C-alpha positions in Angstrom: 3.7 -13.3 -1.7 7.3 -12.6 0.3 6.1 -8.9 0.7 3.0 -10.4 2.4 4.8 -12.4 4.5 7.5 -9.7 5.1 4.6 -7.6 5.9 3.0 -9.9 8.4 6.4 -10.8 10.4 6.8 -6.5 10.8 3.1 -6.3 12.1 3.9 -9.1 14.7 7.4 -8.1 15.9 6.3 -4.4 16.1 2.6 -5.8 17.9 0.9 -4.1 15.7 -1.4 -7.1 14.3 -4.1 -4.4 14.9 -3.3 -3.0 11.2 -3.6 -6.3 9.7 -7.8 -5.6 9.3 -7.3 -2.1 8.4 -4.8 -3.0 5.7 -6.9 -6.2 4.4 -10.2 -3.7 4.0 -7.8 -0.9 2.2 -6.9 -3.7 0.0 -10.4 -5.5 -0.6 -11.5 -1.7 -1.5 -9.0 -1.1 -4.1 -9.7 -4.3 -5.7 -13.6 -3.4 -6.2 -12.2 -0.5 -7.4 -10.1 -1.9 -10.3 -12.8 -4.1 -10.7 -15.5 -1.6 -11.4 -13.7 0.5 -13.7 -14.1 -1.2 -16.5 -16.7 -4.3 -16.1 -19.8 -4.8 -16.8 -20.6 -5.2 -13.2 -19.5 -1.4 -12.7 -23.2 -0.3 -12.2 -24.4 -3.2 -10.0 -21.3 -2.4 -7.9 -21.9 1.5 -7.4 -25.3 1.1 -5.9 -23.8 -0.9 -2.7 -22.3 2.5 -2.3 
């Protein structure tokens, strides 16, 4: 969790808060790929795309 805190502080100090939603979407898509790689839900996840 300290990494996320440091990332938020960095984005706030550098006035790059517009990057936060992009980073969040990338993390969510990565989690979706990991989840769909070997689970029973994989066929349902693939139909979304």
